[in-house]
MOPAC internal coordinates of N, CA, C and O (Angstrom, degrees):
PM7 1SCF
backbone

  N    0.0000 0     0.00 0     0.00 0    0    0    0
  C    1.4251 1     0.00 0     0.00 0    1    0    0
  C    1.5457 1   114.70 1     0.00 0    2    1    0
  O    1.2310 1   120.98 1   141.88 1    3    2    1
  N    1.3156 1   115.73 1   -38.12 1    3    2    1
  C    1.4686 1   117.96 1   175.69 1    5    3    2
  C    1.5409 1   110.51 1   -63.45 1    6    5    3
  O    1.2310 1   119.97 1   137.53 1    7    6    5
  N    1.2776 1   117.66 1   -42.47 1    7    6    5
  C    1.4848 1   121.17 1  -178.41 1    9    7    6
  C    1.5288 1   105.66 1   -58.36 1   10    9    7
  O    1.2310 1   119.00 1   131.14 1   11   10    9
  N    1.3208 1   119.51 1   -48.86 1   11   10    9
  C    1.4705 1   123.92 1  -178.21 1   13   11   10
  C    1.4778 1   109.68 1   -52.34 1   14   13   11
  O    1.2310 1   120.41 1   132.15 1   15   14   13
  N    1.4313 1   116.83 1   -47.85 1   15   14   13
  C    1.4827 1   124.17 1  -177.78 1   17   15   14
  C    1.5124 1   107.88 1   -59.21 1   18   17   15
  O    1.2310 1   120.08 1   135.03 1   19   18   17
  N    1.3379 1   117.44 1   -44.97 1   19   18   17
  C    1.4504 1   124.37 1  -174.38 1   21   19   18
  C    1.5893 1   107.06 1   -64.88 1   22   21   19
  O    1.2310 1   121.28 1   132.93 1   23   22   21
  N    1.2369 1   115.16 1   -47.07 1   23   22   21
  C    1.5249 1   117.38 1   174.99 1   25   23   22
  C    1.4595 1   116.21 1   -57.94 1   26   25   23
  O    1.2310 1   119.48 1   138.01 1   27   26   25
  N    1.3218 1   118.61 1   -41.99 1   27   26   25
  C    1.4631 1   122.01 1   177.46 1   29   27   26
  C    1.5284 1   108.59 1   -65.04 1   30   29   27
  O    1.2310 1   120.52 1   136.83 1   31   30   29
  N    1.3390 1   116.60 1   -43.17 1   31   30   29
  C    1.5213 1   123.18 1  -178.76 1   33   31   30
  C    1.5319 1   108.78 1   -59.29 1   34   33   31
  O    1.2310 1   120.93 1   131.72 1   35   34   33
  N    1.3828 1   115.84 1   -48.28 1   35   34   33
  C    1.4954 1   118.49 1  -179.90 1   37   35   34
  C    1.4510 1   111.52 1   -61.87 1   38   37   35
  O    1.2310 1   119.27 1   136.55 1   39   38   37
  N    1.4131 1   119.00 1   -43.45 1   39   38   37
  C    1.3645 1   120.52 1   179.80 1   41   39   38
  C    1.5481 1   113.94 1   -59.99 1   42   41   39
  O    1.2310 1   121.80 1   136.87 1   43   42   41
  N    1.3308 1   114.17 1   -43.13 1   43   42   41
  C    1.4466 1   117.98 1   173.71 1   45   43   42
  C    1.4631 1   115.89 1   -59.18 1   46   45   43
  O    1.2310 1   119.88 1   141.18 1   47   46   45
  N    1.3248 1   117.84 1   -38.82 1   47   46   45
  C    1.5008 1   121.82 1   176.05 1   49   47   46
  C    1.4508 1   109.55 1   -65.09 1   50   49   47
  O    1.2310 1   120.09 1   135.31 1   51   50   49
  N    1.4027 1   117.44 1   -44.69 1   51   50   49
  C    1.4986 1   117.29 1  -177.18 1   53   51   50
  C    1.4858 1   110.80 1   -62.62 1   54   53   51
  O    1.2310 1   120.94 1   135.59 1   55   54   53
  N    1.2261 1   115.81 1   -44.41 1   55   54   53
  C    1.5259 1   120.38 1  -177.72 1   57   55   54
  C    1.4535 1   110.41 1   -62.73 1   58   57   55
  O    1.2310 1   120.15 1   139.74 1   59   58   57
  N    1.3749 1   117.31 1   -40.26 1   59   58   57
  C    1.4457 1   121.49 1  -179.58 1   61   59   58
  C    1.4825 1   112.21 1   -70.14 1   62   61   59
  O    1.2310 1   121.47 1   142.77 1   63   62   61
  N    1.3544 1   114.80 1   -37.23 1   63   62   61
  C    1.4776 1   120.06 1  -177.28 1   65   63   62
  C    1.4521 1   112.54 1   -72.55 1   66   65   63
  O    1.2310 1   120.02 1   137.27 1   67   66   65
  N    1.3071 1   117.56 1   -42.73 1   67   66   65
  C    1.4812 1   124.16 1  -176.15 1   69   67   66
  C    1.4845 1   106.95 1  -118.44 1   70   69   67
  O    1.2310 1   116.89 1  -128.51 1   71   70   69
  N    1.3410 1   123.53 1    51.49 1   71   70   69
  C    1.3867 1   127.15 1   179.24 1   73   71   70
  C    1.4768 1   109.91 1   -59.15 1   74   73   71
  O    1.2310 1   120.15 1   133.18 1   75   74   73
  N    1.2954 1   117.31 1   -46.82 1   75   74   73
  C    1.5088 1   122.24 1  -169.55 1   77   75   74
  C    1.5410 1   110.91 1   -84.02 1   78   77   75
  O    1.2310 1   119.29 1   152.54 1   79   78   77
  N    1.3132 1   118.96 1   -27.46 1   79   78   77
  C    1.4892 1   119.48 1  -176.60 1   81   79   78
  C    1.4591 1   110.35 1   -95.13 1   82   81   79
  O    1.2310 1   116.33 1   119.46 1   83   82   81
  N    1.3267 1   124.59 1   -60.54 1   83   82   81
  C    1.4827 1   125.08 1  -172.59 1   85   83   82
  C    1.5313 1   106.83 1   -78.25 1   86   85   83
  O    1.2310 1   117.35 1   138.18 1   87   86   85
  N    1.2798 1   122.64 1   -41.82 1   87   86   85
  C    1.4265 1   124.42 1  -174.80 1   89   87   86
  C    1.5078 1   108.73 1   -64.04 1   90   89   87
  O    1.2310 1   120.63 1   136.13 1   91   90   89
  N    1.3151 1   116.40 1   -43.87 1   91   90   89
  C    1.4990 1   121.23 1   175.46 1   93   91   90
  C    1.4785 1   110.52 1   -59.06 1   94   93   91
  O    1.2310 1   119.49 1   133.63 1   95   94   93
  N    1.3088 1   118.59 1   -46.37 1   95   94   93
  C    1.4250 1   123.51 1  -176.38 1   97   95   94
  C    1.6077 1   110.63 1   -64.41 1   98   97   95
  O    1.2310 1   120.93 1   136.87 1   99   98   97
  N    1.2581 1   115.83 1   -43.13 1   99   98   97
  C    1.4218 1   121.18 1   175.17 1  101   99   98
  C    1.4983 1   116.62 1   -61.74 1  102  101   99
  O    1.2310 1   121.72 1   135.35 1  103  102  101
  N    1.3634 1   114.31 1   -44.65 1  103  102  101
  C    1.4111 1   121.26 1   174.26 1  105  103  102
  C    1.5619 1   110.68 1   -59.79 1  106  105  103
  O    1.2310 1   121.03 1   140.47 1  107  106  105
  N    1.3276 1   115.63 1   -39.53 1  107  106  105
  C    1.4294 1   115.70 1  -173.10 1  109  107  106
  C    1.5373 1   107.20 1   -73.24 1  110  109  107
  O    1.2310 1   118.49 1   142.57 1  111  110  109
  N    1.2947 1   120.48 1   -37.43 1  111  110  109
  C    1.3971 1   124.97 1   175.95 1  113  111  110
  C    1.4843 1   112.45 1   -59.41 1  114  113  111
  O    1.2310 1   120.60 1   135.09 1  115  114  113
  N    1.3295 1   116.47 1   -44.91 1  115  114  113
  C    1.4583 1   122.24 1  -176.09 1  117  115  114
  C    1.5484 1   108.60 1   -76.33 1  118  117  115
  O    1.2310 1   119.42 1   152.12 1  119  118  117
  N    1.3125 1   118.70 1   -27.88 1  119  118  117
  C    1.4141 1   121.85 1   179.42 1  121  119  118
  C    1.4532 1   109.72 1   -95.40 1  122  121  119
  O    1.2310 1   120.10 1   180.00 1  123  122  121

């Protein structure tokens, strides 16, 4: 359970930190 929480927390930080660079790239790939 703790590992799952840490993974979600890291994902949130990554998306907040690189919202314009990585998030846009991921959205472009999926769309």
